[in-house]
C-alpha positions in Angstrom: -5.2 27.9 -13.8 -5.7 29.4 -17.2 -8.1 27.0 -19.9 -7.8 28.0 -23.6 -11.2 28.4 -25.6 -10.3 25.0 -27.2 -9.6 23.1 -24.1 -13.3 24.6 -22.6 -15.1 24.1 -26.1 -14.0 20.5 -25.6 -15.4 20.5 -22.5 -18.4 21.9 -23.5 -19.3 19.2 -26.5 -17.9 16.3 -23.9 -20.3 17.3 -21.2 -22.9 17.3 -23.3 -22.3 14.0 -25.4 -22.1 11.9 -21.6 -25.5 13.6 -20.8 -27.1 12.4 -23.4 -25.3 9.1 -23.0 -26.4 9.0 -19.7 -29.7 9.4 -20.5 -29.7 6.4 -22.9 -28.6 4.4 -20.1 -30.8 5.1 -17.6 -33.8 4.0 -19.8 -31.8 0.9 -21.2 -31.5 -0.6 -17.2 -34.6 0.4 -16.4 -35.1 -0.7 -12.8 -32.5 -3.2 -12.5 -30.4 -3.2 -9.3 -26.5 -1.7 -9.7 -25.1 -4.9 -8.9 -27.5 -6.0 -11.9 -25.8 -3.5 -14.1 -22.2 -2.9 -13.7 -19.6 -5.7 -12.9 -18.0 -5.4 -9.7 -15.2 -3.7 -10.7 -17.5 -0.8 -12.7 -19.3 -0.6 -9.8 -16.4 0.1 -7.5 -14.8 2.6 -9.4 -18.1 4.6 -9.9 -19.1 4.5 -6.0 -15.1 5.7 -5.5 -16.1 8.4 -8.1 -19.4 9.0 -5.7 -17.6 8.6 -2.5 -14.7 11.9 -3.7 -17.9 14.1 -4.0 -19.2 13.5 -0.8 -21.9 11.5 -1.9 -22.6 8.9 1.0 -23.6 5.0 0.4 -27.2 6.0 2.0 -27.6 8.3 -1.5 -26.1 6.0 -3.9 -29.4 5.4 -6.3 -29.0 3.8 -9.6 -30.1 7.3 -11.1 -26.8 8.7 -9.0 -24.2 6.2 -9.6 -25.7 6.8 -13.7 -24.6 10.4 -13.2 -20.5 9.5 -12.3 -20.1 7.3 -15.6 -18.1 8.6 -18.5 -18.9 7.8 -22.0 -16.5 4.9 -22.6 -18.5 3.4 -19.4 -22.2 4.6 -21.3 -21.5 3.2 -24.5 -19.9 0.1 -22.6 -23.1 -0.4 -20.7 -25.3 0.4 -23.8 -23.9 -2.6 -25.8 -24.5 -4.6 -22.9 -27.9 -3.9 -22.6 -28.4 -3.2 -26.4 -31.7 -5.2 -26.1 -33.5 -2.8 -24.1 -32.4 0.3 -26.4 -34.3 2.3 -29.0 -33.6 0.9 -32.6 -32.0 3.9 -33.8 -29.7 3.9 -31.2 -28.7 0.1 -31.2 -28.1 1.1 -34.9 -25.5 3.5 -34.2 -24.0 1.5 -31.3 -21.0 0.2 -33.6 -19.8 3.8 -34.3 -20.1 5.0 -31.0 -18.1 2.2 -29.1 -15.1 2.7 -32.5 -15.3 6.3 -31.0 -14.4 5.7 -27.5 -10.8 5.5 -28.5 -10.8 8.8 -29.7 -13.2 10.6 -27.3 -11.8 8.9 -24.1 -8.1 10.3 -25.1 -9.1 13.7 -25.1 -11.2 13.5 -22.3 -9.0 12.7 -20.2 -6.3 15.9 -21.8 -9.7 17.9 -20.5 -10.2 16.5 -17.2 -6.7 16.3 -16.5 -5.2 19.6 -17.6 -2.8 18.0 -20.0 -2.1 19.6 -23.2 -4.8 19.7 -25.7 -2.9 18.0 -29.3 -4.0 19.5 -32.4 -6.5 17.3 -34.0 -8.7 17.3 -30.6 -11.0 20.1 -30.9 -11.7 19.2 -34.4 -12.3 15.2 -33.6 -15.0 16.0 -31.1 -16.7 18.6 -32.9 -16.7 16.5 -36.5 -17.8 13.1 -33.9 -21.0 15.9 -32.2 -22.2 16.5 -35.4 -22.3 13.6 -37.0 -24.3 12.3 -34.4 -26.7 15.4 -35.4 -26.4 14.3 -38.9 -25.8 11.1 -39.8 -28.2 9.4 -37.4 -31.5 10.1 -35.6 -30.3 13.7 -34.2 -33.2 13.7 -31.2 -31.2 11.0 -29.7 -28.6 13.7 -28.7 -30.4 17.0 -27.5 -27.5 18.4 -25.3 -24.9 17.8 -28.0 -27.4 19.5 -30.4 -27.9 22.2 -27.9 -24.2 22.6 -27.3 -23.1 22.9 -30.7 -26.0 25.6 -31.5 -24.7 27.5 -28.6 -21.1 27.4 -30.0 -22.4 28.4 -33.2 -24.2 31.2 -32.2 -22.3 32.5 -29.2 -18.7 31.0 -28.7 -17.7 32.9 -25.9 -20.7 31.3 -23.9 -18.0 28.8 -22.9 -15.5 31.3 -20.9 -18.4 30.9 -18.2 -18.2 27.6 -18.0 -15.8 25.3 -15.3 -14.2 22.4 -16.5 -15.8 19.3 -14.1 -16.0 15.7 -15.5 -16.7 13.1 -13.3 -13.7 10.8 -13.1 -10.9 9.1 -11.5 -8.5 10.7 -9.7 -5.1 12.2 -11.5 -2.8 9.2 -11.9 0.2 11.5 -11.8 2.2 12.8 -9.3 1.7 16.1 -7.8 2.7 19.5 -10.0 1.8 22.8 -10.5 2.5 23.2 -14.3 0.6 25.8 -16.0 -1.5 25.4 -18.8 1.4 26.0 -21.7 0.2 28.0 -24.6 0.4 25.3 -27.4 -2.7 24.2 -25.8 -4.9 25.5 -28.3 -2.7 23.9 -31.6 -1.1 21.5 -29.8 3.1 21.4 -29.7 4.9 21.4 -32.8 7.9 20.0 -34.0 11.0 19.5 -31.8 10.5 15.8 -31.9 14.3 14.9 -31.3 15.1 17.3 -28.7 12.0 16.2 -26.7 13.2 12.3 -26.9 16.7 13.5 -26.2 15.8 16.0 -22.9 13.3 13.2 -21.2 16.6 10.4 -22.4 18.4 12.8 -20.3 15.8 13.1 -17.1 16.2 9.6 -16.9 19.3 9.1 -17.3 22.0 9.8 -14.8 22.5 13.7 -15.0 20.9 15.7 -12.5 20.4 18.8 -14.6 19.6 19.4 -18.4 19.0 22.8 -19.6 17.5 24.3 -22.2 19.5 27.1 -24.3 17.8 29.6 -26.8 17.1 32.8 -28.0 14.2 34.8 -26.6 10.5 33.7 -28.1 12.2 30.7 -29.7 10.0 28.2 -27.4 12.0 27.1 -24.7 9.5 26.9 -22.3 7.1 25.4 -24.3 9.4 22.7 -24.7 9.9 22.3 -21.2 6.5 22.2 -20.5 5.5 19.6 -23.3 8.3 17.5 -21.5 6.8 18.0 -17.9 3.6 17.0 -18.9 4.9 13.8 -20.9 6.8 12.6 -18.2 4.0 13.7 -15.7 1.8 10.6 -17.5 5.2 8.7 -17.8 5.0 5.2 -15.5 9.2 5.0 -16.0 9.7 8.8 -14.6 8.7 7.4 -11.0 8.8 11.3 -10.3 6.6 12.0 -6.6 6.5 15.7 -7.6 6.9 17.9 -10.6 7.5 21.7 -9.6 7.3 24.7 -12.0 9.1 27.9 -11.0 9.7 31.0 -13.1 11.8 33.6 -12.9 10.9 35.4 -15.7 11.3 39.2 -15.4 11.6 41.0 -18.6 9.2 41.3 -21.6 10.6 42.6 -25.0 8.5 45.6 -26.6 9.0 47.5 -29.6 11.5 50.1 -27.9 12.6 48.6 -24.9 12.9 45.7 -22.4 10.1 45.7 -19.8 10.8 45.2 -16.1 7.7 42.7 -15.1 5.9 43.9 -11.7 6.6 41.2 -9.1 9.3 39.3 -10.9 11.5 37.0 -9.0 15.1 39.3 -8.6 17.5 36.6 -7.7 18.2 32.9 -6.7 17.1 33.2 -3.3 13.5 34.8 -4.5 13.8 31.9 -6.9 14.5 28.8 -4.3 11.5 30.4 -1.8 8.9 30.3 -4.7 10.2 26.4 -5.1 9.9 26.1 -1.4 6.8 27.3 -1.0 5.2 25.0 -3.9 7.1 22.2 -2.0 6.0 23.0 1.5 3.3 25.5 1.6 5.4 27.2 3.8 9.1 27.2 5.8 11.5 28.6 8.0 15.2 29.1 7.5 17.2 29.0 4.3 15.0 28.3 0.9 18.0 26.6 -0.6 18.1 24.1 2.2 14.4 24.0 2.3 14.4 23.0 -1.3 17.6 20.6 -1.2 15.9 18.8 1.7 12.8 17.7 0.2 15.0 17.0 -3.4 17.1 14.1 -1.0 13.6 13.1 0.6 11.3 12.7 -2.5 12.2 12.0 -6.0 11.5 15.8 -7.6 11.3 17.0 -11.0 12.2 21.1 -10.7 11.6 23.1 -13.5 13.3 26.3 -13.4 12.5 28.7 -16.4 14.2 31.9 -17.3 17.0 31.8 -15.6 19.6 34.2 -17.5 17.7 36.7 -14.9 19.0 35.1 -11.2 22.2 33.3 -12.3 24.9 33.9 -9.6 26.8 31.6 -7.8 24.5 30.0 -5.0 22.4 28.9 -7.9 25.2 27.2 -9.7 26.1 26.0 -6.5 22.9 24.4 -5.6 22.5 22.8 -8.9 26.3 20.6 -8.4 24.2 19.5 -5.0 21.0 18.1 -6.7 20.5 14.9 -4.5 20.6 11.2 -6.3 17.3 11.0 -7.6 15.8 13.9 -8.3 16.0 16.2 -11.5 16.6 19.8 -12.6 15.4 21.3 -15.8 16.5 24.6 -16.7 15.4 27.0 -19.4 17.6 30.1 -20.1 19.1 32.3 -23.1 22.4 32.0 -21.0 23.9 28.4 -19.8 25.1 28.1 -16.4 28.2 25.8 -16.9 27.3 22.9 -14.8 24.4 21.3 -16.9 24.2 19.2 -19.9 22.9 21.5 -22.4 20.1 21.3 -25.2 20.6 23.9 -27.6 17.0 25.1 -29.3 17.2 26.7 -32.6 14.2 27.7 -35.2 11.2 26.0 -35.8 11.8 23.8 -39.3 10.1 25.7 -41.9 7.9 23.1 -42.3 6.8 23.2 -38.8 6.3 26.8 -38.7 4.5 26.1 -42.0 2.6 23.8 -40.1 2.2 25.9 -36.8 0.6 28.9 -39.0 -1.8 26.9 -40.8 -2.8 25.3 -37.5 -3.5 28.7 -35.9 -5.5 30.4 -38.9 -7.5 27.0 -38.7 -8.3 27.2 -35.1 -8.7 30.6 -34.5 -10.7 30.7 -38.4 -8.4 33.3 -39.9 -10.1 33.3 -43.0 -7.4 35.4 -44.8 -4.8 33.1 -44.1 -6.9 30.1 -44.7 -7.0 30.9 -48.4 -3.7 30.8 -48.9 -2.4 27.9 -50.9 0.9 25.8 -49.4 3.3 28.0 -51.7 1.9 31.3 -50.2 1.3 29.6 -46.6 5.1 28.7 -47.2 6.5 32.3 -47.7 4.6 33.4 -45.4 6.2 31.5 -42.6 9.5 31.7 -43.9 9.3 35.4 -43.2 9.0 34.8 -39.5 12.1 33.0 -39.4 10.6 30.1 -37.2 10.0 31.8 -34.3 6.9 30.7 -32.2 6.3 34.1 -30.6 6.3 36.2 -34.1 4.2 33.6 -35.8 1.2 33.8 -32.9 1.3 37.8 -33.0 1.2 37.7 -36.6 -1.4 35.1 -36.7 -3.4 37.2 -34.3 -2.6 40.6 -36.0 -4.9 39.2 -39.3 -7.8 37.9 -37.0 -7.9 41.5 -36.0 -8.3 42.5 -39.7 -4.3 43.4 -40.9 -3.5 42.6 -44.2 -1.0 39.9 -44.3 1.7 42.0 -46.0 1.9 45.2 -43.8 2.8 43.1 -40.8 5.9 41.2 -42.6 7.1 44.6 -44.0 9.5 45.7 -40.8 10.7 42.1 -38.9 12.4 44.0 -36.3 9.0 45.4 -35.0 7.0 42.3 -35.1 5.7 42.6 -31.6 4.6 46.3 -32.1 3.2 45.7 -35.4 1.3 43.1 -34.2 -0.3 44.7 -31.3 -1.0 48.2 -32.3 -2.8 46.5 -35.6 -4.9 44.0 -32.7 -5.9 47.3 -31.2 -7.3 49.1 -33.9 -9.3 46.6 -35.1 -10.4 45.3 -31.7 -14.6 46.1 -31.8 -15.8 48.4 -29.3 -16.6 46.0 -26.2 -12.8 45.2 -26.2 -11.3 48.5 -26.4 -13.3 49.5 -23.4 -12.1 46.7 -20.9 -9.0 47.3 -22.1 -9.4 51.1 -21.2 -10.8 49.7 -17.9 -8.4 47.8 -17.3 -5.4 50.8 -17.9 -6.9 53.0 -15.4 -7.8 50.5 -13.0 -4.7 47.9 -13.1 -5.0 44.5 -11.0 -6.8 41.5 -11.4 -10.2 41.5 -12.4 -13.2 39.4 -12.2 -16.0 39.1 -15.1 -18.7 40.3 -12.7 -16.2 43.4 -11.9 -15.4 44.2 -15.3 -19.0 44.1 -16.0 -19.9 46.6 -13.6 -16.9 49.0 -14.7 -17.7 49.2 -18.2 -21.4 48.9 -17.8 -21.9 45.5 -19.7 -24.1 42.5 -19.2 -22.7 39.2 -19.5 -23.0 38.4 -23.1 -21.2 41.8 -23.7 -18.5 41.0 -21.1 -17.7 37.5 -22.4 -17.9 38.6 -25.7 -15.1 41.5 -24.9 -12.7 39.6 -23.0 -13.2 36.3 -25.6 -11.8 38.6 -28.1 -9.0 40.2 -26.0 -8.0 36.8 -25.2 -7.6 35.8 -28.6 -5.3 39.3 -29.1 -2.8 38.5 -25.8 -3.5 41.9 -24.6 -5.0 39.8 -21.9 -4.2 36.8 -19.7 -7.1 34.5 -17.7 -5.7 32.5 -14.7 -8.0 30.5 -11.9 -7.2 30.3 -8.7 -9.0 29.7 -5.1 -10.9 32.7 -3.7 -12.5 32.9 -0.2 -14.7 29.9 -1.4 -14.3 28.3 -4.6 -11.7 28.5 -7.5 -12.2 32.1 -9.3 -11.4 32.9 -12.9 -9.7 36.5 -12.8 -8.4 38.5 -15.7 -5.5 41.1 -16.2 -3.1 43.1 -18.9 -0.3 41.4 -20.0 2.7 43.4 -18.5 3.7 44.1 -22.7 0.2 44.8 -23.3 -0.2 47.7 -20.9 3.1 48.7 -21.7 1.9 49.2 -25.3 -1.2 50.5 -24.5 0.0 53.3 -22.2 2.5 54.6 -24.6 0.3 54.2 -27.9 -3.2 54.8 -26.8 -3.4 56.7 -23.2 -6.8 56.5 -21.7 -8.6 60.3 -22.2 -9.4 62.1 -18.6 -13.1 61.7 -19.5 -12.9 57.9 -19.9 -10.3 58.2 -16.9 -12.7 60.0 -14.8 -15.9 57.8 -15.5 -13.8 54.6 -14.8 -12.5 55.9 -11.7 -16.3 57.0 -10.3 -17.7 53.4 -11.5 -14.9 52.1 -9.4 -15.6 54.1 -6.3 -19.1 53.4 -6.8 -17.9 49.3 -7.0 -16.4 49.9 -4.0 -19.2 51.8 -2.0 -21.5 49.4 -3.0 -19.5 46.1 -1.9 -18.8 48.1 1.5 -22.6 48.7 1.9 -23.1 44.8 1.0 -20.5 43.7 3.1 -22.0 45.9 5.9 -25.6 44.5 6.0 -24.5 41.1 5.6 -22.4 41.8 8.5 -25.2 43.4 10.9 -27.9 40.5 9.4 -26.1 37.3 7.8 -29.1 35.4 8.6 -31.7 38.6 6.9 -32.6 36.4 3.4 -32.5 40.1 1.9 -28.4 40.4 2.3 -26.0 38.9 0.1 -22.6 37.3 1.5 -20.4 38.5 -1.1 -16.5 38.4 -1.8 -14.9 41.1 -3.6 -15.1 39.8 -7.3 -18.8 39.5 -7.0 -20.1 43.0 -6.2 -21.2 43.5 -9.9 -23.1 40.4 -9.7 -24.6 40.8 -6.3 -25.8 44.1 -7.8 -28.0 42.2 -10.4 -29.3 39.3 -7.2 -30.0 42.5 -5.2 -32.4 43.8 -8.2 -33.8 40.0 -8.6 -35.0 40.4 -4.9 -37.0 43.8 -5.8 -38.6 42.3 -8.4 -39.3 39.3 -6.5 -40.9 41.6 -3.7 -43.5 42.6 -5.8 -44.1 39.1 -7.7 -42.0 40.1 -11.1 -41.2 36.1 -10.8 -39.7 35.6 -14.4 -37.9 38.9 -14.6 -36.7 38.0 -11.1 -35.0 34.6 -12.0 -33.7 36.1 -15.5 -31.4 38.7 -13.1 -30.3 35.3 -11.2 -29.2 33.8 -14.6 -27.3 37.1 -15.6 -25.8 37.4 -12.0 -24.7 33.6 -12.6 -23.6 34.2 -15.9 -21.2 37.6 -14.5 -19.9 35.0 -11.8 -20.6 31.2 -12.3 -19.0 29.5 -9.1 -21.0 32.6 -6.5 -23.4 30.6 -4.3 -25.6 33.5 -3.6 -27.5 33.5 -7.6 -28.5 29.7 -6.8 -29.6 30.9 -3.3 -31.4 33.5 -4.1 -33.0 32.0 -6.9 -34.4 29.3 -4.3 -35.9 32.0 -2.3 -37.6 33.1 -5.1 -39.0 29.8 -6.7 -40.1 29.1 -3.0 -41.7 32.7 -3.1 -43.6 31.9 -6.3 -44.4 28.2 -4.6 -42.2 26.0 -6.9 -40.9 23.9 -3.8 -39.2 21.6 -6.3 -37.4 24.3 -8.1 -36.3 25.6 -4.8 -34.7 22.6 -3.6 -32.8 22.1 -6.4 -31.7 25.8 -6.9 -30.5 25.1 -3.0 -28.7 22.1 -3.8 -26.6 23.5 -6.3 -25.8 26.2 -4.0 -24.5 23.7 -1.1 -22.2 22.2 -3.7 -20.3 25.4 -4.2 -20.8 26.8 -0.7 -21.3 23.1 1.2 -19.7 25.0 4.9 -21.4 28.5 4.6 -23.4 29.0 7.9 -26.2 31.3 6.3 -26.4 29.0 2.9 -26.9 26.4 5.6 -29.5 28.3 8.1 -31.4 29.6 4.6 -31.9 25.7 3.3 -32.5 24.2 6.5 -35.1 26.7 7.1 -37.1 26.4 3.9 -36.9 22.5 4.4 -38.5 22.8 7.5 -41.0 25.8 7.5 -42.3 24.6 4.5 -42.5 21.1 5.8 -40.7 19.7 3.2 -38.2 17.4 5.0 -37.6 18.1 8.5 -34.8 15.4 9.0 -32.7 17.0 6.0 -33.5 20.3 7.6 -32.3 19.8 11.0 -29.2 18.7 9.5 -28.6 21.8 7.7 -29.6 24.0 10.7 -27.1 22.0 13.2 -24.5 22.8 10.6 -25.2 26.1 10.6 -25.1 26.0 14.0 -21.9 24.1 14.1 -20.0 26.9 12.2 -21.6 29.9 14.3 -22.2 28.6 17.6 -23.3 32.2 18.9 -26.2 32.8 16.7 -29.8 33.2 18.6 -31.3 33.7 15.1 -30.0 30.0 14.1 -30.6 28.2 17.2 -34.0 30.2 17.1 -34.6 27.9 13.9 -33.7 24.9 15.4 -35.6 25.0 18.5 -38.5 25.9 16.3 -37.6 22.9 14.0 -37.0 20.2 16.6 -41.2 21.1 18.1 -42.3 21.1 14.0 -40.3 17.7 14.1 -42.1 16.2 16.9 -38.7 16.1 19.3 -40.0 18.1 22.2 -37.7 17.2 24.6 -34.9 18.9 22.4 -37.1 21.3 21.2 -37.3 22.5 25.0 -33.6 22.4 25.7 -32.6 24.4 22.6 -35.1 27.0 23.1 -33.8 27.3 26.7 -30.3 27.3 25.5 -31.3 29.9 23.1 -32.6 32.2 26.2 -29.0 31.9 27.5 -27.1 32.9 24.2 -26.1 37.3 23.6 -28.7 39.0 21.5 -31.5 36.7 21.8 -33.6 38.8 23.7 -35.6 39.9 20.4 -36.6 36.6 20.6 -37.6 35.9 24.2 -41.2 35.7 24.2 -40.8 33.4 21.3 -38.5 31.2 22.6 -40.3 30.9 26.0 -43.7 30.1 24.3 -41.7 27.5 22.3 -39.9 26.4 25.7 -43.7 26.6 27.1 -45.5 24.5 24.3 -42.6 21.9 24.0 -42.6 21.1 27.7 -46.6 20.8 27.5 -46.3 18.2 24.5 -43.6 16.6 26.1 -45.4 16.3 29.5 -48.7 15.4 27.9 -46.9 12.5 25.9 -45.0 10.7 28.8 -48.4 10.8 30.7 -50.2 9.1 27.9 -47.5 6.7 27.4 -47.7 5.8 31.0 -44.1 7.1 31.7 -45.3 9.0 34.9 -41.5 8.9 36.6 -40.3 10.4 33.8 -43.3 12.9 33.6 -42.0 13.5 37.2 -38.6 14.5 36.8 -39.3 16.2 33.2 -41.8 18.7 35.3 -39.4 19.2 38.2 -36.7 20.1 35.4 -38.7 22.5 33.6 -39.9 24.2 36.9 -36.0 24.6 37.6 -35.5 26.3 34.1 -38.1 28.5 34.1 -36.5 30.4 37.3 -34.3 31.4 35.2 -36.4 33.2 32.6 -37.4 36.9 32.9 -40.2 38.0 34.1 -40.7 40.0 31.3 -41.0 37.4 29.1 -43.8 35.7 30.7 -46.3 37.9 29.9 -49.0 37.0 27.7 -49.4 34.2 25.9 -46.6 32.1 28.3 -49.1 32.5 31.3 -51.9 30.6 29.1 -49.0 28.1 28.6 -48.4 28.0 31.9 -51.7 27.6 33.1 -52.2 24.9 30.3 -48.8 23.1 32.0 -50.7 23.7 35.3 -53.8 21.5 34.1 -51.7 19.2 33.0 -50.3 18.4 35.9 -53.7 18.1 37.7 -53.8 14.9 35.1 -50.3 13.6 36.3 -51.6 13.8 39.6 -54.5 11.1 38.6 -52.2 9.1 37.7 -50.3 9.0 40.9 -51.4 7.0 43.8 -48.5 8.0 46.6 -49.6 10.9 48.7 -46.4 11.8 48.8 -46.1 12.2 45.2 -49.1 13.8 44.8 -48.6 16.4 47.0 -45.1 16.9 45.2 -47.3 17.7 41.5 -49.8 20.1 43.8 -46.7 21.9 44.6 -45.8 21.8 41.1 -49.1 23.2 39.9 -48.9 26.1 43.0 -45.2 27.1 41.6 -46.8 27.3 37.8 -49.7 29.4 39.4 -47.0 31.6 40.9 -45.1 32.4 37.9 -48.4 33.1 36.7 -49.2 35.8 39.4 -45.6 37.3 39.0 -46.0 37.9 35.5 -49.6 39.5 35.1 -51.6 38.8 37.7 -55.0 39.0 36.0 -54.3 36.0 33.9 -54.9 34.1 36.7 -58.5 34.6 36.1 -57.9 33.0 32.6 -59.5 29.1 32.2 -57.8 26.4 30.1 -60.6 24.0 28.2 -61.3 22.0 25.1 -63.4 23.1 22.3 -66.6 20.6 22.4 -68.6 21.6 19.0 -68.2 24.1 16.4 -70.9 25.8 14.1 -68.7 26.9 10.9 -71.4 28.8 9.5 -72.4 30.6 12.1 -69.2 31.3 13.3 -69.4 30.4 17.1 -69.2 27.1 19.5 -68.7 25.9 23.0 -65.5 25.5 25.0 -65.8 23.0 28.1 -64.2 23.5 31.2 -64.5 21.4 34.4 -68.0 20.7 33.9 -69.5 23.7 32.7 -69.8 24.7 28.8 -69.0 28.1 27.1 -70.1 29.9 24.3 -67.7 32.1 22.4 -68.0 33.5 18.9 -65.0 34.4 16.1 -65.2 37.9 17.3 -64.1 36.8 21.0 -61.0 34.9 19.5 -57.6 36.7 20.1 -56.6 36.5 16.9 -59.1 35.8 14.5 -57.0 33.4 11.8 -57.1 30.6 15.5 -60.7 30.1 13.8 -59.6 27.8 11.4 -57.3 26.1 13.4 -59.8 24.9 16.0 -61.8 22.0 16.1 -63.2 19.7 18.4 -61.1 18.8 21.2 -58.8 21.5 20.5 -57.4 23.4 23.7 -58.0 26.8 24.3 -57.3 29.6 27.0 -59.5 32.4 27.8 -61.4 34.5 30.3 -64.9 33.4 31.6 -67.7 35.8 31.8 -70.0 34.6 34.3 -72.3 37.5 34.7 -73.2 37.7 30.7 -77.0 38.1 30.8 -77.2 35.8 27.7 -75.5 33.1 29.5 -71.7 32.4 30.6 -69.4 33.3 27.7 -65.8 33.0 26.8 -63.5 35.9 25.7 -60.3 36.5 24.6 -59.7 33.1 23.5 -56.4 31.5 22.4 -55.4 28.2 20.3 -52.6 26.6 22.5 -52.6 23.9 20.4 
């Protein structure tokens, strides 16, 4: 879906307006409960909006609910709680309430991708400006910031994604494109529009819009389709748009559009795909079947290129209830035709005026009424001519020069637009000439060696000239905005402005570098998807990923502010790329700002909720930093569902269970990791976690008096230990086995039955045998508890049995363990009973 700068600017302002309104609502309602604030209908509406964003009932705090109200809802609530609002705001409430009738319809057009109307942008902009000038401007900080951004850098809106909280689109399913009159509204043809709508609602199954090229056939068809979309009396289940446009008129020839539909079968195949997604068999039969089963309005655009007998037969067989609109330069002969002529002089003059005003073309805005009328008449009422003319003047050409040769107006408009393009825009055009196809903003920045601001400014300039068109399509994870030279623009440029060999080599070299970078990034991520230093990247995100690499390097040397700036730059290049938020989250975590880290992770999850690596990173962060163990486990388990064979993910789940006190689950998951292919690097670590969890769980059952359960668990532990490779038991695992053996002594002390006591003794002897197999020298080690510590002297005493052993910090296997020691802590050690200064504990290891 392609969005105009007008629509995006309206979105930016309305979003800011609603954000400020929500802040006022939060202050006004205070700590009241939702049902004390909303009516029943209002509450159900806002809860429904939350549910469509996958926000569960447990998360529906008042703060969350307020984030799902729109401007009209917010003003109604402020009126309801006006006794709690600021005096300045209370004074403005009547004006804010009155504005609902103007702002709400515009918001709906933006939110539901309906065509914009001529006064939409001026209305929103004037209202937002009035809030800053006619009242207390401090009440509207976000509105002020949006106005400032638009004034200083209008191109910033290109980085926005339209996402207004609201109710579902009430209209039927459709695939209508945003029309090119989105920036100005639809002009004229009121009688023709009403006539065609009456025909569509009446008995005629087919209506055609006929006229010359550039006269506005496609525009009027889209206008009618969007009107019917919101007409409750139309009763269509779906509105489907298919275009057979195959040629574009240039200054000297008719250019064939690459990939255009070649015949009626191709047309019907496209229609069938829009209706069914996929199909087998005859596409005509498939389309007719859908038209018979549902009430469908099928719009076939530019049919003159595919007129044949099959098409005429199809039009004669349209089932009752469904309708077809066609646009063509040639009548089919079986339809109710409406011939479309030029705009009237008044309509042409108005279109020229509005375009000049919308695009801020001072040279045309300065014309008086007679001058505007004279110029518009010279363009013979052709909307396409008027738009190209305005583009030429906008680029800096004098109006009289553009009007000298009516027969070559397309060439004049295009060549003069190009001449006055700034260097950045011309560089992007050269890049697109050398490297055809759709390109993301991130790719363009890399290939042209631009930063995000330079790239956005160049693209915005090109979008206003019709050299480049923008489209939004589904990518590998989220919707993706791409840019491409128009077919006519490419033809013109290659004839009039061929790229020099030096520039061609430069762009091709940059493209090879981009491809190599992408290959390297993908290979790294494929080899180590859970390494925080690698990036999950799609083709259009390579340029942004390069900037994120730089951010990672800066974070490593603790240049956190610069690293975060790189993340913001990467996000401007690729707004929907979740890794920009993930990397930012980990930089915040490195710097110790855990609150910001969590917020950044939340933003990343919104963009890529099903990414196994992202769920792993988020879950690990929540667990390792002891922020939210339950939520951390939830994210880790989701990662495991997406990648069930990853030893890395399962290893982290085992650790999380241990940290969370779920000892039985930690034991089971650690044992499971040892069975997963590729787990050998974590063998000793998982064995330690399994034995730690086993000792904690066994001791817990004993302490709680669950002796039978402790017996069963001890037997299960011994059974699982038989499956563990002996090499994994060397080192710390031997100490853990000795600890389990010591706990078995405690278990036996709680049992009176001689048979069961002998069975527990067998458990202990089997544990000792595991130690013997792994490292016989460890059999001499003892288990004890720290009795006392003398911190200022760095020594203490360990009690084992009836003896106390002296130890110094130097006797610890890891001196870092000193900071974990306290009275009662369990340790393992090697006794030195022959020490002339007294018995001593050597090679002490902390086990708690």
